[in-house]
PyMOL commands that place a pseudoatom at each C-alpha (Angstrom):
pseudoatom trace, name=CA, resn=UNK, resi=1, chain=A, elem=C, hetatm=0, pos=[-37.374, -29.198, 26.422]
pseudoatom trace, name=CA, resn=UNK, resi=2, chain=A, elem=C, hetatm=0, pos=[-39.179, -27.316, 29.015]
pseudoatom trace, name=CA, resn=UNK, resi=3, chain=A, elem=C, hetatm=0, pos=[-39.010, -23.494, 28.945]
pseudoatom trace, name=CA, resn=UNK, resi=4, chain=A, elem=C, hetatm=0, pos=[-40.430, -21.477, 31.944]
pseudoatom trace, name=CA, resn=UNK, resi=5, chain=A, elem=C, hetatm=0, pos=[-41.341, -17.819, 31.151]
pseudoatom trace, name=CA, resn=UNK, resi=6, chain=A, elem=C, hetatm=0, pos=[-43.201, -15.315, 33.060]
pseudoatom trace, name=CA, resn=UNK, resi=7, chain=A, elem=C, hetatm=0, pos=[-45.932, -14.749, 30.430]
pseudoatom trace, name=CA, resn=UNK, resi=8, chain=A, elem=C, hetatm=0, pos=[-48.373, -16.913, 28.370]
pseudoatom trace, name=CA, resn=UNK, resi=9, chain=A, elem=C, hetatm=0, pos=[-48.593, -15.002, 24.890]
pseudoatom trace, name=CA, resn=UNK, resi=10, chain=A, elem=C, hetatm=0, pos=[-46.400, -12.697, 22.511]
pseudoatom trace, name=CA, resn=UNK, resi=11, chain=A, elem=C, hetatm=0, pos=[-44.263, -13.714, 19.771]
pseudoatom trace, name=CA, resn=UNK, resi=12, chain=A, elem=C, hetatm=0, pos=[-41.733, -15.360, 21.864]
pseudoatom trace, name=CA, resn=UNK, resi=13, chain=A, elem=C, hetatm=0, pos=[-44.053, -17.673, 23.518]
pseudoatom trace, name=CA, resn=UNK, resi=14, chain=A, elem=C, hetatm=0, pos=[-45.850, -18.498, 19.959]
pseudoatom trace, name=CA, resn=UNK, resi=15, chain=A, elem=C, hetatm=0, pos=[-42.371, -19.399, 18.284]
pseudoatom trace, name=CA, resn=UNK, resi=16, chain=A, elem=C, hetatm=0, pos=[-41.187, -21.475, 21.064]
pseudoatom trace, name=CA, resn=UNK, resi=17, chain=A, elem=C, hetatm=0, pos=[-44.259, -23.576, 20.871]
pseudoatom trace, name=CA, resn=UNK, resi=18, chain=A, elem=C, hetatm=0, pos=[-44.287, -23.719, 17.121]
pseudoatom trace, name=CA, resn=UNK, resi=19, chain=A, elem=C, hetatm=0, pos=[-40.862, -25.333, 16.861]
pseudoatom trace, name=CA, resn=UNK, resi=20, chain=A, elem=C, hetatm=0, pos=[-42.014, -27.768, 19.493]
pseudoatom trace, name=CA, resn=UNK, resi=21, chain=A, elem=C, hetatm=0, pos=[-40.577, -26.566, 23.034]
pseudoatom trace, name=CA, resn=UNK, resi=22, chain=A, elem=C, hetatm=0, pos=[-43.166, -27.043, 25.768]
pseudoatom trace, name=CA, resn=UNK, resi=23, chain=A, elem=C, hetatm=0, pos=[-43.547, -23.653, 27.226]
pseudoatom trace, name=CA, resn=UNK, resi=24, chain=A, elem=C, hetatm=0, pos=[-44.641, -23.227, 30.970]
pseudoatom trace, name=CA, resn=UNK, resi=25, chain=A, elem=C, hetatm=0, pos=[-46.106, -19.766, 31.759]
pseudoatom trace, name=CA, resn=UNK, resi=26, chain=A, elem=C, hetatm=0, pos=[-45.358, -18.763, 35.306]
pseudoatom trace, name=CA, resn=UNK, resi=27, chain=A, elem=C, hetatm=0, pos=[-46.764, -15.767, 37.118]
pseudoatom trace, name=CA, resn=UNK, resi=28, chain=A, elem=C, hetatm=0, pos=[-44.260, -13.413, 37.722]
pseudoatom trace, name=CA, resn=UNK, resi=29, chain=A, elem=C, hetatm=0, pos=[-45.741, -12.856, 41.664]
pseudoatom trace, name=CA, resn=UNK, resi=30, chain=A, elem=C, hetatm=0, pos=[-45.258, -16.416, 41.929]
pseudoatom trace, name=CA, resn=UNK, resi=31, chain=A, elem=C, hetatm=0, pos=[-41.783, -16.348, 40.842]
pseudoatom trace, name=CA, resn=UNK, resi=32, chain=A, elem=C, hetatm=0, pos=[-41.052, -13.781, 43.298]
pseudoatom trace, name=CA, resn=UNK, resi=33, chain=A, elem=C, hetatm=0, pos=[-42.797, -15.525, 46.084]
pseudoatom trace, name=CA, resn=UNK, resi=34, chain=A, elem=C, hetatm=0, pos=[-40.918, -18.685, 45.292]
pseudoatom trace, name=CA, resn=UNK, resi=35, chain=A, elem=C, hetatm=0, pos=[-37.558, -16.867, 45.211]
pseudoatom trace, name=CA, resn=UNK, resi=36, chain=A, elem=C, hetatm=0, pos=[-38.407, -15.563, 48.940]
pseudoatom trace, name=CA, resn=UNK, resi=37, chain=A, elem=C, hetatm=0, pos=[-39.269, -19.094, 50.099]
pseudoatom trace, name=CA, resn=UNK, resi=38, chain=A, elem=C, hetatm=0, pos=[-36.090, -20.543, 48.605]
pseudoatom trace, name=CA, resn=UNK, resi=39, chain=A, elem=C, hetatm=0, pos=[-33.607, -18.046, 48.480]
pseudoatom trace, name=CA, resn=UNK, resi=40, chain=A, elem=C, hetatm=0, pos=[-31.390, -16.821, 51.326]
pseudoatom trace, name=CA, resn=UNK, resi=41, chain=A, elem=C, hetatm=0, pos=[-30.996, -12.973, 50.203]
pseudoatom trace, name=CA, resn=UNK, resi=42, chain=A, elem=C, hetatm=0, pos=[-34.239, -12.679, 48.311]
pseudoatom trace, name=CA, resn=UNK, resi=43, chain=A, elem=C, hetatm=0, pos=[-32.520, -9.953, 46.119]
pseudoatom trace, name=CA, resn=UNK, resi=44, chain=A, elem=C, hetatm=0, pos=[-34.030, -9.838, 42.789]
pseudoatom trace, name=CA, resn=UNK, resi=45, chain=A, elem=C, hetatm=0, pos=[-31.606, -10.412, 39.687]
pseudoatom trace, name=CA, resn=UNK, resi=46, chain=A, elem=C, hetatm=0, pos=[-31.931, -11.603, 36.155]
pseudoatom trace, name=CA, resn=UNK, resi=47, chain=A, elem=C, hetatm=0, pos=[-29.674, -14.649, 37.125]
pseudoatom trace, name=CA, resn=UNK, resi=48, chain=A, elem=C, hetatm=0, pos=[-31.932, -15.268, 40.325]
pseudoatom trace, name=CA, resn=UNK, resi=49, chain=A, elem=C, hetatm=0, pos=[-35.154, -15.156, 38.181]
pseudoatom trace, name=CA, resn=UNK, resi=50, chain=A, elem=C, hetatm=0, pos=[-33.505, -17.621, 35.548]
pseudoatom trace, name=CA, resn=UNK, resi=51, chain=A, elem=C, hetatm=0, pos=[-32.717, -20.064, 38.231]
pseudoatom trace, name=CA, resn=UNK, resi=52, chain=A, elem=C, hetatm=0, pos=[-36.216, -19.878, 39.972]
pseudoatom trace, name=CA, resn=UNK, resi=53, chain=A, elem=C, hetatm=0, pos=[-37.820, -20.198, 36.612]
pseudoatom trace, name=CA, resn=UNK, resi=54, chain=A, elem=C, hetatm=0, pos=[-35.859, -23.345, 35.717]
pseudoatom trace, name=CA, resn=UNK, resi=55, chain=A, elem=C, hetatm=0, pos=[-36.442, -24.663, 39.328]
pseudoatom trace, name=CA, resn=UNK, resi=56, chain=A, elem=C, hetatm=0, pos=[-40.291, -24.162, 38.967]
pseudoatom trace, name=CA, resn=UNK, resi=57, chain=A, elem=C, hetatm=0, pos=[-40.365, -25.753, 35.571]
pseudoatom trace, name=CA, resn=UNK, resi=58, chain=A, elem=C, hetatm=0, pos=[-38.708, -28.925, 37.028]
pseudoatom trace, name=CA, resn=UNK, resi=59, chain=A, elem=C, hetatm=0, pos=[-40.393, -29.129, 40.094]
pseudoatom trace, name=CA, resn=UNK, resi=60, chain=A, elem=C, hetatm=0, pos=[-44.040, -27.651, 40.199]
pseudoatom trace, name=CA, resn=UNK, resi=61, chain=A, elem=C, hetatm=0, pos=[-47.159, -28.897, 38.346]
pseudoatom trace, name=CA, resn=UNK, resi=62, chain=A, elem=C, hetatm=0, pos=[-47.388, -26.246, 35.734]
pseudoatom trace, name=CA, resn=UNK, resi=63, chain=A, elem=C, hetatm=0, pos=[-49.652, -26.498, 32.606]
pseudoatom trace, name=CA, resn=UNK, resi=64, chain=A, elem=C, hetatm=0, pos=[-48.053, -26.109, 29.173]
pseudoatom trace, name=CA, resn=UNK, resi=65, chain=A, elem=C, hetatm=0, pos=[-49.123, -23.133, 26.981]
pseudoatom trace, name=CA, resn=UNK, resi=66, chain=A, elem=C, hetatm=0, pos=[-51.319, -23.990, 24.502]
pseudoatom trace, name=CA, resn=UNK, resi=67, chain=A, elem=C, hetatm=0, pos=[-51.739, -21.867, 21.087]
pseudoatom trace, name=CA, resn=UNK, resi=68, chain=A, elem=C, hetatm=0, pos=[-54.799, -21.641, 19.499]
pseudoatom trace, name=CA, resn=UNK, resi=69, chain=A, elem=C, hetatm=0, pos=[-54.790, -22.416, 15.758]
for i in range(1, 69): cmd.bond("trace and resi %d" % i, "trace and resi %d" % (i + 1))
show_as sticks, trace
zoom trace
C-alpha cells in the first residue's frame, strides 16, 4: 500500500515503513502547487490535501522513503 505524507522523517514515517507500507514523502509546497493546478477553488483544507497526496502518490514518480538501520 502506498502512503503519501508531507515529511520524510519522524515516528509516523518510521512506523509505517517498519510495518511494510511504501511511504512517499512529498514536499508540502509541491502539494500546494499541485492542488492549485488541478483544483478549481484552490482553497486549503485537510480533505483537499488528503485527496491531493493520494493523487500524487498514484500518478507522480516519487521515491519511497528509506529508513537507515
